[in-house]
C-alpha positions in Angstrom: -3.6 11.7 3.6 -7.2 10.9 2.7 -7.4 8.4 5.6 -7.9 11.1 8.2 -9.9 14.3 8.5 -8.4 17.4 6.9 -7.1 18.8 10.2 -4.8 15.8 10.6 -3.2 16.3 7.2 -3.0 20.0 7.6 -1.3 19.7 11.0 1.4 17.3 9.7 4.7 18.4 8.5 6.5 16.9 5.5 8.6 14.9 7.9 5.5 13.7 9.7 3.9 12.5 6.5 7.1 10.7 5.4 7.4 8.9 8.7 3.7 8.0 8.6 3.9 6.7 5.0 7.0 4.6 5.8 5.1 3.1 8.8 2.0 2.4 6.6 4.1 0.6 4.0 6.0 -1.4 6.6 2.7 -2.4 8.4 1.2 -3.7 5.2 4.2 -6.0 4.9 4.5 -6.9 8.6 2.9 -9.9 10.3 -0.7 -9.4 11.2 -1.1 -7.8 14.6 2.4 -6.3 14.7 2.1 -2.6 15.4 4.5 -0.3 13.4 5.0 2.9 15.3 6.4 6.3 14.1 7.3 9.4 16.0 8.5 12.9 15.2 8.9 16.0 17.4 5.3 17.1 16.9 3.3 13.9 16.0 3.3 10.2 16.5 1.2 7.2 15.5 0.9 3.5 14.9 -0.3 1.3 12.0 -1.3 -2.3 12.5 -2.5 -4.8 9.9 -5.5 -6.7 11.4 -6.5 -9.2 8.7 -5.7 -10.3 5.2 -7.3 -12.2 2.4 -8.2 -12.3 -1.2 -10.7 -10.1 -3.1 -11.0 -11.8 -6.4 -7.5 -12.0 -7.8 -6.2 -9.3 -5.4 -4.4 -9.9 -2.1 -5.7 -7.4 0.4 -4.9 -6.4 4.0 -7.1 -4.6 6.5 -5.4 -2.2 9.0 -6.1 0.2 11.8 -4.1 3.2 12.6 -4.0 6.2 14.9 -2.2 9.5 15.0 -1.6 11.9 17.8 -1.1 15.6 16.8 -1.2 18.5 19.2 -2.9 16.3 21.9 -5.6 15.2 19.5 -5.9 11.5 18.8 -7.6 10.2 15.6 -8.2 6.6 14.5 -8.7 5.3 11.0 -9.4 1.9 9.5 -8.9 0.8 5.9 -8.2 -1.9 3.4 -5.4 -1.8 0.9 -4.9 -4.3 -2.0 -1.7 -5.2 -3.8 -1.3 -3.7 -7.3 0.3 -5.4 -10.2 3.5 -3.4 -9.7 3.8 -4.6 -6.1 2.6 -1.4 -4.4 -0.6 -1.0 -2.4 -3.8 0.7 -3.3 -6.2 2.0 -0.7 -9.6 0.6 -1.5 -11.6 1.5 1.6 -11.2 3.7 4.5 -13.1 5.1 7.5 -12.1 7.4 10.3 -13.7 8.3 13.6 -15.3 11.7 13.7 
């Protein structure tokens, strides 16, 4: 979970991570601006694609996301580009301190 500071990843259970990753994948395929939410017993969040375009031969999408764990909210922003096998590769990310 390199998109967020270490405390976020450390505080997430395997279930939380799986829910988050599913929402992340869904958001990259969803229409721009459509928030994809996830929620577990101890954490929740939302991922929204904000813009798309081409970087050379690669189709890329920018996104923003937030996660709420133990009352602490954290936002992150990033860009992911399509890989030849149809997956997504994170190419840039930034999180709020």
